[in-house]
Backbone bond lengths (Angstrom), bond angles and torsions (degrees), N, CA, C in turn:
res aa  C-N    CA-C-N  psi(-1)  N-CA   C-N-CA  omega(-1)  CA-C   N-CA-C  phi
1 M - - - 1.409 - - 1.586 107.67 -
2 L 1.310 117.88 145.94 1.521 124.26 172.99 1.430 113.05 -45.21
3 R 1.409 116.72 137.05 1.445 119.40 170.95 1.490 106.41 -93.08
4 V 1.274 121.55 118.00 1.409 125.71 -176.69 1.653 106.28 -100.72
5 E 1.314 106.71 110.85 1.530 110.33 -174.59 1.587 106.78 -162.86
6 G 1.325 116.94 169.10 1.356 125.46 173.35 1.576 117.74 81.16
7 V 1.313 118.56 -152.89 1.391 121.44 -176.41 1.489 105.55 -103.47
8 I 1.280 116.70 121.25 1.550 119.73 179.95 1.660 106.42 -123.57
9 P 1.286 110.91 106.84 1.464 116.10 179.65 1.560 113.06 -69.15
10 V 1.344 109.66 142.72 1.429 111.22 171.54 1.487 108.16 -95.73
11 L 1.424 106.62 123.71 1.543 116.01 -171.86 1.637 108.32 -71.27
12 I 1.329 111.96 123.10 1.490 117.69 164.94 1.432 110.03 -62.80
13 T 1.434 118.14 139.37 1.556 117.68 178.98 1.543 98.37 -89.61
14 P 1.266 117.14 120.88 1.558 115.21 168.75 1.500 118.84 -83.85
15 F 1.165 113.56 137.88 1.499 118.83 178.94 1.554 115.75 -118.25
16 T 1.262 114.88 153.22 1.493 119.21 173.13 1.581 105.36 -76.11
17 E 1.248 110.64 176.14 1.552 114.10 177.40 1.622 112.24 -70.39
18 K 1.255 112.83 -12.68 1.595 115.56 172.40 1.566 104.26 -96.90
19 H 1.199 125.06 14.94 1.472 127.39 173.66 1.425 111.73 62.41
20 E 1.375 120.48 35.96 1.406 124.65 163.45 1.508 114.45 -99.36
21 L 1.222 115.90 160.77 1.376 121.61 -180.00 1.627 116.49 -61.22
22 N 1.284 115.14 130.09 1.518 117.74 -174.00 1.562 103.23 -100.91
23 E 1.197 118.82 94.16 1.517 122.05 -179.53 1.421 116.61 -57.91
24 P 1.450 118.83 -52.86 1.486 120.87 173.94 1.385 117.54 -48.75
25 A 1.331 114.67 -45.30 1.519 121.75 -175.94 1.595 104.94 -65.97
26 L 1.269 119.20 -43.24 1.456 123.50 -176.38 1.593 110.43 -58.16
27 R 1.343 112.99 -48.25 1.468 120.49 175.23 1.507 114.05 -58.84
28 R 1.304 114.59 -38.07 1.553 119.38 176.60 1.477 108.55 -62.60
29 F 1.270 120.77 -43.50 1.426 126.45 -179.70 1.384 109.33 -62.99
30 V 1.260 122.01 -42.45 1.470 119.35 -179.96 1.579 113.97 -58.98
31 N 1.358 112.57 -44.40 1.487 119.48 177.99 1.556 109.48 -65.55
32 R 1.226 115.17 -42.91 1.471 115.55 -177.30 1.512 114.24 -61.00
33 F 1.341 114.62 -36.06 1.458 120.01 178.78 1.531 109.54 -71.94
34 I 1.357 118.52 -45.06 1.388 116.82 -177.85 1.514 113.05 -67.55
35 E 1.343 120.46 -32.95 1.397 122.16 173.83 1.427 116.09 -69.90
36 S 1.355 119.00 -17.40 1.463 124.48 175.37 1.501 110.88 -89.12
37 G 1.349 118.14 -1.53 1.416 114.62 173.28 1.603 115.40 99.32
38 A 1.348 114.31 12.76 1.389 121.56 178.36 1.660 111.88 -58.84
39 D 1.348 109.27 146.15 1.509 113.90 -176.78 1.513 111.55 -100.78
40 G 1.412 117.95 6.62 1.374 119.39 177.72 1.591 101.59 170.70
41 L 1.267 113.31 171.58 1.553 125.59 175.72 1.454 116.17 -123.98
42 F 1.180 123.06 115.35 1.402 133.54 173.44 1.395 123.42 -83.89
43 C 1.353 126.33 91.49 1.452 130.12 -178.04 1.479 110.46 -84.06
44 L 1.343 113.09 151.74 1.472 121.90 176.22 1.517 123.96 51.15
45 G 1.279 107.57 46.10 1.508 119.50 -179.95 1.573 106.98 -95.16
46 T 1.295 115.98 -176.42 1.490 116.50 179.36 1.513 110.30 -61.58
47 N 1.345 120.39 -40.35 1.490 117.63 178.56 1.532 110.65 -75.85
48 G 1.259 120.20 -11.14 1.446 124.50 166.18 1.552 118.81 -80.45
49 E 1.369 114.13 3.00 1.468 120.11 179.56 1.560 111.67 57.24
50 F 1.334 116.01 38.80 1.432 115.77 -178.15 1.562 115.05 -58.69
51 F 1.320 112.35 -26.99 1.480 121.07 -179.10 1.443 116.39 -60.46
52 S 1.533 114.24 -24.20 1.399 115.72 -173.71 1.551 110.16 -114.25
53 L 1.266 114.98 12.37 1.547 121.53 176.64 1.479 111.55 -95.59
54 T 1.296 121.09 145.72 1.448 130.34 174.31 1.569 101.51 -75.42
55 A 1.349 111.05 165.46 1.521 116.06 171.53 1.634 111.98 -62.73
56 E 1.265 108.86 -42.17 1.549 108.88 -179.09 1.433 114.83 -66.65
57 E 1.418 118.92 -33.15 1.455 119.77 175.08 1.539 109.73 -68.19
58 K 1.409 119.32 -39.17 1.342 120.64 -179.10 1.574 111.22 -60.36
59 I 1.290 116.38 -41.73 1.470 125.95 178.27 1.496 107.83 -60.62
60 R 1.329 118.50 -52.65 1.377 124.42 -176.41 1.617 109.15 -62.08
61 I 1.290 122.94 -35.45 1.392 121.86 177.37 1.484 111.55 -68.28
62 V 1.253 119.82 -46.36 1.396 123.23 170.71 1.599 119.80 -53.54
63 E 1.410 108.42 -45.06 1.534 114.40 166.59 1.436 115.58 -52.14
64 I 1.331 118.82 -44.57 1.406 120.85 -173.31 1.672 105.81 -73.88
65 V 1.252 119.12 -37.72 1.440 117.37 -174.79 1.554 111.42 -73.22
66 V 1.406 110.90 -40.29 1.457 112.04 174.93 1.580 112.51 -61.70
67 D 1.289 118.92 -41.95 1.448 127.16 175.80 1.536 111.72 -57.40
68 E 1.348 119.10 -43.94 1.417 119.22 -175.40 1.584 114.72 -80.89
69 T 1.436 107.92 -34.37 1.439 117.65 175.51 1.661 114.49 -58.23
70 R 1.241 108.17 -40.20 1.541 114.67 179.37 1.544 113.58 52.60
71 G 1.435 116.71 32.21 1.430 120.15 169.76 1.566 109.79 91.67
72 R 1.292 119.99 -7.86 1.473 125.49 -171.98 1.642 111.23 -57.75
73 V 1.418 111.64 -43.16 1.440 114.13 174.16 1.486 104.14 -137.92
74 P 1.402 123.05 173.90 1.361 126.69 -177.76 1.567 107.71 -79.53
75 V 1.323 120.61 150.89 1.401 123.86 179.55 1.507 104.83 -119.06
76 Y 1.398 110.61 125.09 1.472 121.24 -178.72 1.517 105.92 -98.49
77 A 1.333 120.24 140.45 1.480 117.29 175.88 1.570 104.44 -125.20
78 G 1.280 111.97 134.97 1.495 120.53 171.15 1.459 111.49 -81.91
79 T 1.444 117.28 119.80 1.453 120.94 176.52 1.390 115.10 -124.88
80 G 1.353 119.27 13.71 1.474 121.34 178.88 1.500 118.91 -60.63
81 G 1.311 117.14 139.61 1.527 124.47 176.40 1.484 112.01 -143.44
82 I 1.337 113.63 -173.00 1.463 115.31 179.39 1.524 107.67 -81.90
83 G 1.353 120.07 -39.12 1.489 122.11 -173.44 1.532 109.99 -95.60
84 T 1.353 111.16 152.43 1.546 114.44 -179.27 1.523 109.05 -72.97
85 K 1.444 116.50 -37.70 1.373 116.63 -172.58 1.641 110.79 -70.90
86 E 1.167 116.00 -37.79 1.574 123.55 178.18 1.518 111.08 -60.16
87 T 1.374 110.19 -45.66 1.504 119.93 -177.80 1.477 109.54 -65.53
88 A 1.387 119.57 -47.12 1.398 128.15 -179.74 1.599 110.37 -60.02
89 E 1.402 112.13 -44.81 1.485 111.87 -178.03 1.464 114.28 -73.94
90 L 1.355 121.33 -28.89 1.474 123.78 172.18 1.490 110.71 -68.96
91 S 1.374 114.23 -38.69 1.455 116.69 174.76 1.466 114.90 -61.34
92 E 1.256 118.00 -38.45 1.494 124.80 177.91 1.550 109.71 -62.12
93 R 1.485 114.01 -46.45 1.502 112.77 -179.30 1.497 108.40 -71.54
94 M 1.283 128.27 -25.20 1.379 126.57 -177.24 1.649 108.13 -73.02
95 E 1.365 111.93 -31.30 1.399 113.02 176.56 1.594 109.85 -73.87
96 A 1.297 114.01 -33.77 1.556 112.92 170.20 1.430 121.37 -60.53
97 V 1.423 116.40 -29.56 1.398 119.53 -173.01 1.501 109.25 -91.35
98 G 1.421 114.41 -3.29 1.489 112.00 172.58 1.552 115.05 111.16
99 A 1.307 118.62 4.47 1.563 121.39 173.61 1.484 104.89 -54.99
100 D 1.438 115.05 150.14 1.483 125.84 174.81 1.445 107.71 -89.59
101 A 1.282 120.00 -37.47 1.576 123.67 -177.18 1.472 108.37 -150.04
102 L 1.413 116.31 171.43 1.285 126.65 -175.21 1.635 105.90 -118.06
103 S 1.281 120.00 149.57 1.314 126.12 170.15 1.523 108.60 -123.71
104 I 1.232 124.70 118.77 1.542 127.29 -165.33 1.529 107.08 -124.13
105 I 1.216 118.85 106.61 1.483 126.88 175.88 1.557 102.29 -73.73
106 T 1.378 111.19 154.59 1.518 116.14 173.28 1.428 110.58 -65.69
107 P 1.323 117.57 152.32 1.480 118.11 171.59 1.569 110.32 -56.34
108 Y 1.275 118.82 153.82 1.422 118.77 -173.17 1.618 104.61 -127.79
109 F 1.387 111.85 166.10 1.502 121.73 178.18 1.457 110.32 87.62
110 L 1.414 121.82 -48.58 1.427 123.13 -175.17 1.521 106.89 -95.12
111 P 1.401 110.43 136.94 1.637 113.38 -179.76 1.535 110.22 -80.74
112 L 1.283 116.27 76.82 1.486 123.71 -176.93 1.510 113.63 -61.98
113 T 1.377 120.27 148.31 1.388 116.88 171.71 1.577 106.61 -85.28
114 Q 1.435 111.21 169.22 1.453 111.16 173.01 1.436 119.70 -64.11
115 Q 1.308 120.87 -29.54 1.425 122.78 174.74 1.566 111.36 -64.82
116 E 1.369 115.76 -38.27 1.446 115.75 178.11 1.607 108.34 -71.00
117 L 1.186 122.05 -32.22 1.512 121.75 173.77 1.530 109.42 -66.70
118 I 1.261 122.16 -43.15 1.491 123.14 176.00 1.561 105.53 -54.40
119 S 1.277 117.93 -55.44 1.381 120.90 -170.50 1.678 110.37 -66.25
120 H 1.251 114.69 -32.07 1.415 120.40 173.85 1.533 117.19 -60.06
121 Y 1.322 110.26 -50.27 1.457 119.63 174.89 1.472 120.34 -75.09
122 K 1.423 119.93 -25.85 1.415 123.15 171.43 1.555 107.28 -69.47
123 S 1.377 116.01 -47.33 1.448 117.69 178.01 1.523 112.72 -51.97
124 I 1.349 116.99 -54.35 1.432 118.88 178.90 1.392 118.52 -58.65
125 A 1.387 118.01 -35.33 1.461 125.46 179.69 1.578 105.17 -68.55
126 S 1.175 128.04 -35.52 1.408 130.44 169.56 1.554 119.61 -60.93
127 W 1.346 110.42 -21.91 1.573 115.88 179.00 1.495 113.17 -85.90
128 T 1.315 114.82 -19.15 1.464 117.38 -174.16 1.511 114.34 -134.91
129 S 1.366 115.30 150.03 1.424 114.15 174.14 1.576 115.96 -97.50
130 L 1.359 113.15 7.44 1.407 121.91 179.07 1.494 111.35 -74.01
131 P 1.327 117.80 146.93 1.475 122.38 173.35 1.672 108.27 -61.34
132 I 1.276 114.55 138.67 1.522 117.52 176.37 1.476 106.93 -115.67
133 V 1.439 108.50 137.39 1.524 119.13 172.06 1.585 104.32 -110.52
134 L 1.198 120.72 115.78 1.473 124.96 172.04 1.381 110.28 -60.58
135 Y 1.415 119.40 153.31 1.494 122.17 -178.31 1.544 104.77 -132.54
136 N 1.433 114.97 120.23 1.376 115.26 -179.32 1.480 106.70 -117.03
137 F 1.428 115.69 120.16 1.473 120.35 179.97 1.504 112.91 -147.94
138 P 1.440 111.93 69.28 1.328 124.86 -165.49 1.645 113.08 -58.75
139 A 1.294 116.82 -29.51 1.444 119.61 -178.08 1.497 110.80 -68.71
140 R 1.300 116.72 -30.96 1.522 121.81 171.07 1.557 117.65 -90.99
141 T 1.227 117.68 -26.61 1.394 117.68 -177.07 1.508 118.93 -101.25
142 G 1.347 114.71 -23.01 1.384 121.90 179.34 1.633 109.68 83.72
143 V 1.380 112.52 3.01 1.497 118.40 -173.92 1.557 108.12 -126.49
144 H 1.316 117.21 133.43 1.421 119.17 -176.96 1.630 109.56 -122.45
145 L 1.380 115.71 130.33 1.414 118.98 179.59 1.533 107.51 -86.24
146 E 1.255 115.40 113.95 1.484 121.84 -174.43 1.521 105.77 -79.37
147 P 1.398 112.00 153.16 1.511 119.97 -174.79 1.589 110.82 -54.44
148 R 1.306 116.13 -37.97 1.450 119.21 -171.95 1.616 105.69 -74.77
149 T 1.282 122.19 -27.52 1.348 128.86 177.85 1.584 107.54 -72.54
150 V 1.338 118.33 -49.49 1.420 120.46 174.86 1.539 115.76 -61.14
151 A 1.393 114.91 -29.55 1.411 117.67 178.57 1.537 106.89 -70.40
152 E 1.434 118.82 -40.13 1.449 113.94 -175.96 1.555 106.04 -71.64
153 L 1.271 121.52 -32.46 1.433 120.53 -170.11 1.601 106.42 -77.01
154 S 1.283 116.90 -26.95 1.527 119.04 179.60 1.467 111.88 -65.21
155 S 1.345 121.01 -16.53 1.317 120.49 177.95 1.481 117.30 -81.01
156 I 1.403 117.44 -6.05 1.426 123.47 169.84 1.554 110.16 -77.85
157 P 1.240 116.46 127.98 1.504 116.44 -168.68 1.494 116.66 -58.16
158 N 1.360 120.41 -32.98 1.554 117.05 -179.69 1.562 110.53 -101.65
159 I 1.318 118.38 15.48 1.424 117.68 163.44 1.497 107.06 -98.74
160 V 1.418 117.02 108.70 1.392 117.58 -163.37 1.633 116.06 -117.20
161 G 1.336 109.59 -4.96 1.475 112.37 -179.59 1.536 113.13 -170.38
162 I 1.291 120.27 173.61 1.512 124.26 167.96 1.484 112.13 -134.72
163 K 1.333 112.78 144.38 1.459 116.27 169.85 1.506 109.34 -104.98
164 D 1.258 123.63 119.88 1.406 131.36 -178.16 1.525 113.86 -96.25
165 S 1.178 118.93 111.68 1.477 123.58 178.74 1.629 114.63 -112.84
166 S 1.360 107.68 20.03 1.507 115.37 177.76 1.567 109.86 -65.42
167 G 1.236 115.88 -33.28 1.559 115.08 -173.95 1.466 108.08 91.97
168 S 1.316 121.26 0.79 1.443 125.14 -172.84 1.594 105.19 -104.51
169 F 1.362 118.72 116.54 1.439 126.30 175.21 1.450 108.60 -66.75
170 D 1.432 121.61 -34.55 1.296 125.91 178.11 1.460 115.88 -64.58
171 T 1.447 118.13 -35.34 1.452 124.16 172.00 1.524 110.96 -60.37
172 I 1.335 112.48 -48.04 1.457 116.15 176.74 1.455 113.27 -56.76
173 L 1.316 118.06 -45.77 1.433 119.03 -177.95 1.566 109.81 -62.89
174 Q 1.308 117.61 -41.44 1.477 118.93 179.64 1.529 112.58 -61.69
175 Y 1.356 117.59 -36.05 1.534 120.92 179.05 1.434 107.03 -69.02
176 I 1.349 119.72 -41.52 1.519 118.18 176.83 1.504 112.13 -59.87
177 H 1.380 114.10 -42.47 1.493 117.95 -174.12 1.532 107.49 -70.13
178 A 1.309 115.97 -30.07 1.444 117.66 -172.96 1.584 116.54 -83.76
179 T 1.323 113.35 -12.53 1.429 119.15 -177.38 1.492 115.17 -124.99
180 T 1.298 119.62 164.37 1.482 120.91 -177.18 1.567 114.99 -77.51
181 P 1.261 117.41 165.42 1.519 115.76 -171.38 1.445 110.62 -65.83
182 D 1.346 123.00 -20.95 1.483 120.39 -179.76 1.549 110.19 -84.39
183 F 1.240 122.00 0.38 1.507 125.13 177.09 1.619 103.43 -88.89
184 A 1.150 118.69 124.88 1.504 132.28 -177.69 1.482 113.79 -77.67
185 V 1.383 120.58 99.00 1.553 121.17 171.05 1.561 104.87 -98.58
186 L 1.350 105.19 121.40 1.452 114.18 179.42 1.529 112.98 -115.52
187 S 1.300 120.37 143.33 1.452 126.69 176.69 1.423 106.86 -82.15
188 G 1.317 119.57 127.82 1.468 127.94 165.51 1.561 112.81 -94.71
189 S 1.246 115.70 -1.84 1.471 117.11 168.84 1.528 110.55 -104.34
190 D 1.291 120.47 123.67 1.462 117.19 -177.17 1.417 116.92 -64.75
191 S 1.320 118.71 -26.54 1.459 125.24 -177.48 1.544 110.54 -66.22
192 L 1.445 115.51 -18.26 1.420 115.15 -177.90 1.496 110.96 -108.40
193 L 1.232 120.59 8.75 1.529 124.81 -176.35 1.579 110.65 -49.10
194 L 1.308 114.14 -62.96 1.464 117.02 -175.18 1.526 116.57 -66.56
195 W 1.416 119.00 -32.23 1.407 124.27 171.15 1.487 112.99 -67.76
196 T 1.349 123.04 -33.95 1.382 129.52 172.47 1.662 112.89 -62.51
197 L 1.382 111.08 -44.10 1.349 116.97 177.67 1.642 113.28 -67.05
198 A 1.285 109.79 -38.17 1.478 112.15 178.24 1.545 111.40 -69.94
199 A 1.210 119.62 -28.28 1.419 121.44 -179.11 1.529 114.61 -81.02
200 G 1.278 118.14 -11.11 1.398 123.92 -178.01 1.476 116.46 116.28
201 G 1.358 118.99 7.16 1.397 119.93 178.52 1.548 110.26 -80.82
202 K 1.319 118.31 174.60 1.401 115.76 -173.30 1.450 118.79 -109.40
203 G 1.369 115.97 -3.00 1.543 121.14 171.09 1.472 108.23 156.14
204 G 1.362 115.27 -147.56 1.397 123.00 -170.43 1.534 117.21 -148.18
205 V 1.199 118.19 147.50 1.540 120.08 167.37 1.386 105.90 -100.96
206 S 1.273 119.51 120.97 1.477 124.20 -163.87 1.582 115.02 -117.78
207 G 1.254 118.31 121.78 1.521 125.20 166.07 1.551 115.23 -76.04
208 S 1.302 110.84 -32.15 1.511 115.49 -179.03 1.421 111.75 -67.87
209 A 1.354 120.04 -27.29 1.360 122.48 177.98 1.506 119.10 -53.74
210 N 1.374 113.61 -24.30 1.459 119.80 174.64 1.575 112.44 -56.59
211 V 1.314 108.16 -31.12 1.561 116.66 -177.11 1.499 112.85 -99.23
212 V 1.303 116.68 -47.66 1.447 119.39 178.81 1.523 115.40 -131.19
213 P 1.462 115.93 67.82 1.340 120.81 -172.23 1.558 115.35 -62.73
214 A 1.433 118.09 -26.12 1.335 125.73 -178.25 1.566 105.53 -75.88
215 L 1.286 122.93 -33.15 1.398 125.07 179.93 1.632 106.59 -70.07
216 M 1.199 115.84 -48.04 1.581 119.27 -178.28 1.591 111.08 -61.40
217 T 1.314 116.67 -39.90 1.425 118.25 177.56 1.574 112.51 -76.24
218 A 1.310 116.53 -27.37 1.553 115.95 172.49 1.507 109.67 -69.38
219 I 1.280 122.76 -33.18 1.465 120.62 173.22 1.546 111.85 -49.98
220 Y 1.346 108.32 -56.51 1.403 116.66 -175.16 1.505 113.48 -66.08
221 A 1.336 120.70 -40.93 1.423 127.20 -175.53 1.511 107.67 -67.13
222 R 1.359 119.12 -43.81 1.378 121.93 178.53 1.523 116.56 -64.55
223 W 1.374 115.47 -38.45 1.467 124.77 171.99 1.443 109.94 -57.06
224 K 1.341 111.84 -56.74 1.499 119.25 -175.99 1.612 109.13 -57.78
225 N 1.311 118.08 -35.86 1.484 118.78 175.92 1.471 117.66 -76.68
226 G 1.357 115.54 -0.91 1.432 118.79 178.52 1.615 110.37 86.11
227 E 1.358 118.74 9.76 1.472 121.84 -177.47 1.488 111.99 -90.96
228 L 1.240 115.02 67.32 1.537 117.70 -169.44 1.486 112.53 -63.15
229 P 1.368 122.94 -43.88 1.381 118.51 -176.53 1.709 109.23 -65.68
230 A 1.183 118.39 -33.65 1.455 122.72 178.81 1.568 105.07 -72.14
231 A 1.255 122.63 -37.70 1.515 123.01 178.92 1.559 107.10 -66.49
232 K 1.303 118.99 -43.17 1.469 123.76 179.05 1.518 108.95 -62.60
233 E 1.377 114.69 -37.58 1.490 112.05 177.37 1.523 114.37 -67.09
234 A 1.326 115.59 -42.15 1.485 119.49 174.16 1.570 112.78 -59.18
235 Q 1.262 113.86 -42.84 1.461 119.95 179.61 1.511 108.36 -55.61
236 S 1.283 116.84 -50.99 1.497 125.44 -175.90 1.536 110.90 -57.13
237 L 1.338 118.24 -28.10 1.394 121.62 -177.07 1.501 113.99 -69.50
238 L 1.438 114.98 -20.05 1.417 119.98 -175.96 1.452 111.03 -79.44
239 R 1.380 121.53 -18.36 1.427 123.37 -174.72 1.506 115.53 -52.96
240 P 1.363 120.55 -50.17 1.420 120.36 -176.40 1.638 111.37 -63.90
241 L 1.373 121.40 -34.22 1.275 115.96 172.57 1.440 119.37 -66.75
242 S 1.372 112.70 -38.70 1.520 120.64 172.82 1.495 109.85 -53.76
243 E 1.313 121.81 -48.31 1.475 123.06 -179.62 1.533 113.73 -57.88
244 L 1.358 112.19 -39.56 1.488 113.62 -178.66 1.482 109.60 -72.65
245 Y 1.375 123.35 -43.24 1.435 115.48 -168.70 1.654 110.10 -75.05
246 K 1.289 113.52 -11.85 1.442 120.45 177.29 1.615 109.07 -71.58
247 R 1.290 116.26 -24.42 1.501 122.79 -176.77 1.590 110.76 -84.69
248 A 1.285 121.28 5.58 1.493 118.63 -179.13 1.614 101.22 -146.94
249 T 1.358 115.80 168.40 1.429 120.22 177.00 1.504 110.28 -78.88
250 L 1.248 116.05 131.93 1.545 126.09 172.25 1.405 109.75 -53.93
251 P 1.327 120.24 136.45 1.526 126.91 -0.74 1.561 112.93 -104.92
252 S 1.434 118.31 37.73 1.388 121.04 -159.01 1.566 105.40 -72.65
253 V 1.316 118.12 -29.18 1.502 114.95 -175.77 1.564 105.89 -79.92
254 F 1.281 120.60 -38.43 1.382 121.57 171.49 1.512 115.70 -51.30
255 K 1.342 112.12 -51.89 1.421 118.73 -179.70 1.482 110.47 -63.02
256 E 1.241 121.82 -44.78 1.516 124.19 176.36 1.438 113.49 -52.50
257 A 1.445 113.19 -48.14 1.453 118.70 -179.16 1.603 110.48 -62.44
258 M 1.296 118.22 -37.29 1.499 124.14 -175.80 1.595 104.75 -70.18
259 N 1.397 113.64 -36.29 1.462 111.28 -179.04 1.553 111.99 -74.09
260 M 1.335 115.43 -33.17 1.509 118.33 176.00 1.537 108.88 -66.88
261 M 1.305 124.57 -16.32 1.446 128.88 174.39 1.539 114.31 -95.12
262 G 1.345 114.10 7.08 1.382 121.36 -176.13 1.548 119.38 66.42
263 L 1.301 112.91 30.21 1.531 116.83 -173.42 1.526 111.84 -97.22
264 N 1.411 113.97 -0.10 1.522 112.67 176.52 1.411 121.27 58.12
265 A 1.368 117.56 42.60 1.448 123.05 176.48 1.521 109.65 -71.27
266 G 1.290 117.95 -20.68 1.482 122.00 -177.57 1.589 113.80 68.60
267 P 1.282 114.45 -165.20 1.475 119.88 -177.53 1.565 111.14 -86.12
268 C 1.231 115.61 167.42 1.535 117.90 168.96 1.540 105.96 -86.33
269 R 1.223 117.76 158.65 1.458 123.52 171.75 1.500 111.33 -71.59
270 P 1.335 113.62 130.55 1.522 115.15 170.75 1.486 113.69 -49.77
271 P 1.314 114.35 146.55 1.455 131.00 11.96 1.473 118.95 -84.59
272 I 1.368 114.46 -0.87 1.454 116.50 -179.00 1.479 111.88 -64.41
273 A 1.336 123.04 126.29 1.466 128.18 -172.50 1.665 104.10 -104.27
274 P 1.413 106.23 160.59 1.531 110.45 175.76 1.596 109.33 -67.42
275 P 1.331 117.11 166.21 1.432 118.45 177.05 1.537 108.32 -69.24
276 E 1.329 115.27 162.05 1.471 121.52 174.64 1.514 113.23 -67.86
277 P 1.315 114.67 150.78 1.518 115.65 -178.40 1.512 115.71 -50.73
278 A 1.333 116.55 -41.40 1.545 109.18 -179.39 1.457 113.76 -74.69
279 L 1.263 122.70 -25.37 1.445 122.71 169.52 1.529 109.65 -63.44
280 K 1.406 120.30 -42.14 1.400 117.42 176.30 1.466 115.68 -62.94
281 E 1.350 122.63 -32.08 1.378 119.38 -178.50 1.647 105.16 -74.25
282 E 1.281 120.55 -40.57 1.469 119.17 172.01 1.439 115.20 -55.20
283 L 1.374 118.01 -35.75 1.451 122.15 177.09 1.528 114.38 -67.28
284 R 1.456 111.26 -42.40 1.448 116.69 178.62 1.467 111.15 -59.56
285 T 1.391 115.33 -45.76 1.472 122.09 178.65 1.609 110.01 -54.61
286 L 1.320 118.32 -46.88 1.336 126.05 179.74 1.540 113.32 -55.23
287 L 1.321 109.95 -50.83 1.528 119.96 -175.05 1.530 104.54 -58.18
288 R 1.236 118.69 -48.28 1.582 123.89 -178.85 1.464 105.96 -57.41
289 R 1.210 120.59 -37.51 1.539 121.18 176.90 1.466 111.82 -69.09
290 Y 1.321 116.61 -42.90 1.514 112.10 176.36 1.536 110.87 -73.88
291 K 1.340 123.32 -19.40 1.434 119.15 174.26 1.554 107.95 -72.33
292 E 1.329 115.14 -37.52 1.573 118.96 -176.00 1.680 101.41 -62.83
293 L 1.287 118.19 -39.42 1.473 119.44 -174.56 1.546 112.00 -77.54
294 G 1.367 115.67 -7.82 1.471 117.72 175.05 1.545 115.14 89.64
295 Y 1.381 113.52 17.47 1.470 118.24 177.81 1.440 116.30 -102.49
296 I 1.338 116.94 -1.90 1.470 125.77 171.69 1.527 109.97 -124.44
297 K 1.348 120.27 127.79 1.340 122.99 178.07 1.573 110.11 -90.33
298 E 1.220 115.84 -37.10 1.535 123.12 -173.41 1.496 111.00 -65.79
299 E 1.278 119.45 147.69 1.447 128.94 167.62 1.531 111.40 -67.12
300 I 1.354 121.23 132.41 1.345 127.26 -179.23 1.571 111.19 -86.58
301 Q 1.224 117.49 118.81 1.502 123.00 -173.50 1.519 109.98 -85.96
């Protein structure tokens, strides 16, 4: 079974000015991440704007990423939806196009019980042989996977981990305590990456890696090498970026940063708007600082 660990960037979905998929840019992102030492690639996450993509667009994105990756790192495909059947069918199609694992966010909008969530995930797991990483993001979905629920689901052979984007370190600690060491608890909040690792988690799924992939992988590498002070220093450098992206709708700040680096992320799909001019200038200043520190290779435009 796949070992889920390390820094796994969430791929931004690049669009043209007409809001269509930009395939050459997506292929460039894949290689940029792999060259930066990423341990996997996460397609169709929140920062990938999965909520505004059609099923066919989602499948095409994963096809492109699988093709460009060529087995160098695992490819994770987000397939979560409101209904069990639609999620299972999309998961089955992602398996057919070559994804290595699935990430499945909880159903959203409906205030489901924990037993309903258990039944949902068990049904999907029976439809696919791929490893499944649960995805907890209660601020966006209105649904929270409780630790006892995660513990029960972790007994299913192909449910192998959870990405937690609650922003609560206590929730991460509870997941780690409720599951066995081979179950991968991943931070979905970049500010908690190092602390998740120190507590026994396996790594993180990172949106900030779209801007500073070398910084994210440095946190993990330094921690793994036992260089805790250096890992703490790298972790602290993320805070200014975290403060900026909180001031606009995801993933507009990340896309703006990538456009400033000439990476052609393009616009977000409406109704998400670009950052305000003052925020853009703060972002440009921060990117220049990251470049001075050696964490960005690209020229800042």
